[in-house]
Every structure is written in C-alpha cells, then in structure tokens.
C-alpha positions in Angstrom: 10.2 -33.3 8.1 9.4 -30.8 10.9 6.2 -31.1 12.9 4.8 -27.8 14.0 2.5 -27.2 16.9 -0.9 -25.9 15.9 -0.3 -22.6 17.7 3.2 -21.9 16.1 3.6 -18.6 14.5 6.9 -17.3 13.0 8.6 -14.8 15.2 11.2 -12.1 14.6 13.1 -13.7 17.6 14.0 -16.6 15.3 16.5 -16.8 12.5 14.8 -15.6 9.4 13.5 -18.5 7.2 14.7 -21.2 9.4 13.4 -24.7 8.9 10.3 -24.1 11.2 9.4 -21.0 9.3 9.8 -22.6 6.0 7.7 -25.6 7.2 5.0 -23.1 8.4 4.8 -21.3 5.1 4.9 -24.5 3.1 1.9 -25.8 5.2 0.1 -22.5 4.8 0.6 -22.4 1.1 -0.4 -26.1 0.6 -3.6 -25.6 2.6 -4.5 -22.4 0.6 -3.9 -24.4 -2.6 -6.0 -27.3 -1.4 -8.9 -24.9 -0.4 -8.8 -23.2 -3.9 -8.8 -26.6 -5.7 -11.7 -27.8 -3.6 -13.7 -24.6 -4.4 -12.9 -25.1 -8.1 -14.2 -28.6 -8.0 -17.4 -27.5 -6.4 -17.8 -24.8 -9.1 -17.2 -27.3 -11.8 -19.8 -29.6 -10.3 -22.4 -26.9 -10.1 -21.7 -25.7 -13.6 -22.0 -29.2 -15.0 -25.4 -29.8 -13.5 -27.0 -28.7 -16.7 -28.4 -25.7 -18.6 -30.4 -22.9 -17.3 -34.0 -23.9 -16.6 -35.4 -20.5 -15.6 -38.4 -19.6 -17.7 -38.3 -15.9 -16.7 -35.8 -13.8 -18.6 -34.8 -11.8 -15.6 -34.1 -15.1 -13.6 -32.1 -16.4 -16.6 -30.1 -13.2 -16.7 -29.4 -13.4 -13.0 -28.2 -17.1 -13.3 -26.0 -16.2 -16.3 -24.5 -13.2 -14.4 -23.8 -15.4 -11.3 -22.2 -18.1 -13.5 -20.0 -15.5 -15.3 -19.0 -14.0 -11.9 -18.1 -17.5 -10.6 -16.0 -18.2 -13.7 -14.1 -15.0 -13.3 -13.5 -15.9 -9.6 -12.2 -19.4 -10.6 -9.9 -17.8 -13.2 -8.4 -15.6 -10.5 -8.1 -18.7 -8.3 -6.3 -20.5 -11.1 -3.8 -17.6 -11.4 -3.4 -17.6 -7.6 -2.6 -21.4 -7.7 0.2 -20.7 -10.2 1.6 -18.1 -7.8 1.3 -20.5 -4.9 3.1 -23.2 -6.9 5.9 -20.6 -7.6 6.1 -19.8 -3.9 6.4 -23.5 -3.0 9.2 -23.8 -5.6 11.0 -20.8 -4.0 10.8 -22.6 -0.6 12.4 -25.6 -2.2 15.2 -23.6 -3.9 15.9 -21.5 -0.7 14.8 -18.1 -2.1 11.4 -17.9 -0.4 11.0 -14.9 1.9 13.6 -12.7 0.1 12.8 -9.8 -2.1 13.4 -10.5 -5.8 14.7 -7.0 -6.4 16.9 -6.3 -3.4 17.5 -9.8 -1.9 16.5 -8.4 1.5 14.1 -10.3 3.8 10.5 -9.5 2.9 9.3 -9.6 6.5 7.2 -12.0 8.4 4.2 -9.8 8.8 4.0 -9.3 5.0 4.5 -13.0 4.3 1.8 -13.9 6.9 -0.6 -11.5 5.1 0.5 -12.4 1.6 2.5 -15.7 1.6 3.0 -15.4 -2.2 4.7 -12.0 -1.9 7.9 -11.7 -3.9 8.8 -8.1 -3.1 9.5 -6.4 0.2 7.0 -3.7 1.2 9.4 -1.0 0.1 10.1 -2.6 -3.3 6.4 -3.2 -3.8 5.6 0.4 -3.0 8.3 1.6 -5.5 6.9 -0.8 -8.1 3.3 0.6 -7.6 4.5 4.2 -7.8 6.4 3.5 -11.0 3.3 1.7 -12.4 1.0 4.6 -11.5 3.3 7.1 -13.2 3.9 5.1 -16.4 0.7 3.3 -16.9 -1.4 3.9 -20.0 -4.6 5.7 -19.1 
C-alpha cells in the first residue's frame, strides 16, 4: 500500500499510471463514493421523517417538488456510484486511465476533472459529434 502526501498531484513528469497515480485516483474515487453514500443516507433520513404536514397547498406543492428533485439527484448519484465502482475495477485490472476505444492514455488533466472518464478527450468529442448527428430529435 502506498502512502501519499496530502499535497501530491499526478504529474506528466512521472510514468503514466504508476503506483502513486493509481493510489491517488483510487483514493479520490473512494472519497467521492463515500461522500455520495453519505449524502444518500442523509436524504433517506430526511425522507423517512414522515409525511407532508403543510396545510397550505402551495407549501405542500413546494415540499413535493423539493422531494422529487432530491430523489432525481439521488438517482443520478446512484448511477455515478456505479461508474465509480467500474473505475475502481479498472484500477484493479490495470486498464484505468486508458481510452476504451483507442487504448491511448486519457490524460491526467481529464482524469483529474472526471476520474470516471473512459474515453480520451478526442474519442469523447468524436462520440459526441456522432451522437449529435445520429440522435433522434
């Protein structure tokens, strides 16, 4: 197990996806996952506090809208946790950080911004252009 200093950031001066970089991204993904699960627990606790007690119809509608929004947010978080788990699996199998389409390195800046990225920036742009051209309107 590698211990990272708190100020460590992956650098292009290092070998791509060396043990330190993998440990950094594993730690980043695990922290992100833990934060999402904590938020989900807080949402569950607030939703289980009981029914809507607002007498005013407008207040009830506001509470219902807020709950629906929170549930949609939690559903997105659930899907994100699945992607985080998949990224952690890629770290374990040695494919993390490499584009699924080209096999080329994704790039540290992109992984820093989106640690669950599976495509290089160029491949992602191609994918989005293709999707824009062929999507059903």
